[in-house]
N, C-alpha and C positions, 0 to 999 in steps of 0.2 A: 589567355587561358592555355594551358598545356593540352593540346589536342592529340588524338591518336593517329599515328601514321599507319594506315591500313594497307599500304602498297609495299609488299616485300620486295627485296632486291632479287628478282628472278634470275638475272644474269649470274649473280654470286652463288645462287642455289644450283646452277647448272642447267637451267632450262626455263621454259615459260610456265611450268607448274600445271600444264594441261588444263588451265583455267580453274583449278581447284584451290580453295583456301581452307586449310585446316587449322586447328588450334595451335599446331606447332608453328605455322607461318605467322599467326597473330602474335604469338609469344616472341618470335624473332623481331617482329615489327616494334613491339613495345620495348624490347631490349635496346633498340636503336635510338630511343628517346633520351633526352638529356635531363628530364625532370625526375621527380621522386621515384617513379616506377622503374625507369632505366637504371637509376642509381641503386635501388634496392636489389635488382637482379645482379648488377655488377658486384656490389658489396658482398653478396652471398656466394659469388664465384661463378655466376652464369651470365657473363657479359655477351654482347652480340657476336663477337668473333668466336667465342667458345661454342655458343649455340648453333651458329652457322655451320661450323665444322662437324658438330655432332649430327646435325640434321642431314647433312650429306651422307654420313656414315650409316644412318638408320633407314634410309630409303629402302623399301621392300622388306623390312624385317621388324616392323612395329608389332608390339603385343597389344597395345591399347587400341580401341576401336572408337573413332570419332563419329562413326555412322557414315552413311553414303553422302556423297556430294550432291545433294538434291535440292538445296534451297538457293534460289537466285539472290545474289548479293544485293541487287537493287531493291528487293522486297524488304530486306532487313534495314538497309541504310537509308532508303528513301531517296536515293540519288541515281542518276543515270550511270549505267555501266556498259560502255560500248563493247567490252570484251565478253559480256555475258557470263562473267565468272560465277561459279557456284560455290556455296559454302557447305562444309560438312555440317551434319546436324549439331555437333558439339560447338562448332565455331559460330553457327547461327544462334544457338542458345546463349553463348557468352556475349555476343554482340547485342542481342536483344536485351539481356539483363543490364549491360553497361549503358546502353542508350536510355533504358528506363530509369536508371539512377540519375543520369544526366538531366532528363526532363524533370524529375522530382526536385533536383537541386537548382533548376532554373538555368542550366547551362545550354549553350547552343550546340554542343557536340560532346560526346563522351571523352573523358580524359584517358590518358594511358594508364593511370592508376585505377580508374574504374574498370577498365577492360582487364587489367591484370588480376584484380580481385575476382572478377567474373570468371576468368579462365581457370582460377584455382579454387573457386568456392565449393564446387560439388565434386571435386576429383576423387574423394574417398568413396562416394557412392557410385560414380560413373567415371572411372579413370579415363583421362584424355591423353592425347599425344603430347600436349603441352606439359602436363605433369610428368609424363615418361621422359620427355626431353630434358627436363630439369634433373630428374633422378640420374639420367645418363651422365650429367655433368657433376654428379655427386652432391646435389643440392636438394634438400627437402623443401617441398612447396611451402610448408608452414614457416620455414626459416625466411623465405622471401616475404611472406605476409607480415612476419614479426618486424622486419626492417621497414616495411611500408607503414606499419602502424606507428612506428617510432617517429615518423615525420610530423612536424608541428609541435613536438615536445621540446624541452630544453635540450639542445644538441640534436634535435630531431633530424632524421635523414642521415645522420652520421653512422658509419659502420660501428657496431658495438665494440669491435676490437680497438677502436680509436677513442673510446670514452675515457680511459685512463690518461691518455695523452691530453685530451681536452681539459680534464680536471687539473692536471699538473700545470698546464699553461695558464689556466684561469687563476689558479692559486698564486702563481708567480706574479701575474699582472695586478691582482687585487691587494695582496699583502706582503709582497716581497719574500725574500728567503734568506735571512741572515745565516741560518744554520748551513744551508747549501753553500753559501759563500765561504764559510770557514772550511768546509770540506774541499773546496776547489782552489784554495790559495796556491797550491803547488802545481796545479794543472792549467788547462786552457781557461780563458776568461771570456766573458760576454756570451754571444750566441753560440760559439763553439762549445762552451762548457755545457750549455743546456742540450745541445745536440748529442754530446757524449752521454749525458744522463739518459736521454731518450733512447739512444742506441743500446745502452745497458739494459733498459727495460724491455726493448724489443727482443734482444737476444735471450733474456730470461724467459720471456713468454714462449719462445721457440725452443726452449730446452738447452740453450747454450750458456755456459758459465761466463764466458768473456765474449765481447762483441768483435765481429770482423767488419770489414768495410761494407759488406752487404747490409749489416744492421745499421750502419751510419746512413746509407742510402734509404733504408726503410724508415729511419727516424726523420729524415728530411721530407719524405713523402707523407708521413703521418702528420708532421707539423703543418705542411702545406695544406693538406685536406682539412685539418681542424680549422685553420685560418680562414678557409673559404666559408665555413659555417659560423665561425665566431670572429668577425673582423676585429682586429686589435689584440687578439689573444696571443699572437706570435710576432709582435713587432720586432723588427731587426733580424728575423731569420732568413727572409728572402728565399731563394731557390725556386721561385715560382716559374719564371719564364723558361729557364733552361729545362726544368723537369717537364713542363708542359710541351716544350718542343720535342722532347724525347718520346712523348706519348706514353708515359708511365703512370700507373696509378697504384695506390697502396694495396687494394684488394688483390690484384693479380700478383704483385710482388710477394706479398705475405703468403698467398696460396702456393706459389712456386717454391718458396723456401720451406714451408711447412710440409709439403709433399716429398721433398728431397729429389724432385725431378731434374734439378739443375746441378751439374757437376761443377764444383768450385775448387780452384787451386788454393794454395796458401797465399796469403797477402805478402807482397814484397817487403812491406814495412809495417810497423805497428800502427794501429788506429790513431794514436796520439800524433804521429808524424804528419798525417794528412790533416788532422784538425789544426795543428800548429801552423800549417801553410795558409789556412784560411782564417786564422784567428783575427778577430776585429773586422772581418769582411763579411759580405753577404754569403748566402748559401750557394749561389751560383759558382763562386770561386771554389768552394769546397767540392761541389759536384765535378768541376773540371779537374781538380786535383785527384779525385778518386778514379777518373776515367783516363788519365794520361798514362797510367801504368796497367799492367795485366793483373788487376786486383779482382777480388771476389765480387765487388760491386760492378765492375765492368763486365764480367762474365754474366752476371745476373741480367744486366741491361741488354746485353747481346741476345741472351736466350729469350727475354720477353719481347724483344723487337723482331726476333727471327721468325 
């Protein structure tokens, strides 16, 4: 079972936290999970790295009030706490609600998803620091809950922005695409052709008439993440290991391009030239081709990893 990590990274936060756990720290702990709750936060644009940086910035200037740190953690969690850490009233309320749900569901411990729901459940009536931290990241709490609710549905847990990619790939797998093949006779073939089509779609969604190499990279990330949810939907596309090694994910790349926060130069060559180099090969070769020169894709990768 996916259990909740209740121990924040105090060193990364800049200190021991004075023995206090607030809803903002619990939210950061949930964001570090790899299950549905962590994915919902990352897909909405509130991944662990983003929240950690914002938490540092907001120390001493919160507007939301979690209440005093007056509840011993051991009283809520029922476990030993050698540090004698105290919970804020809002954090204790969220943990109590989450553990109550876990007991009713017969689980041994609350899951990250149960805790995330509890953290955001009553924020309209009693705004918490967790909700304030999300809004500082430009994310509405309801947007996170919507993504969490999608888990378990067809394509559940998948970023809504990736659903068109999923539908296109599943359609290709189940019924083929003779019309697409006619359109592509004079262009790239095989996986490269489908990556070009997906790059076109990604560019269009971001308001660009023609794709650049950054949209090709975004297409590779999109296909990789869809394939994780739908095994077999993207056979032959590859690009898994190299993209994983670069630490990239679709949500962050799409958000960076959509916000215009990354300055991108003109591509040295046309998109077709890079696709041609990788034609008939896996996606890893295409990624390498994109990163060998000073392309828009390479600049995006550098910005995301910087």
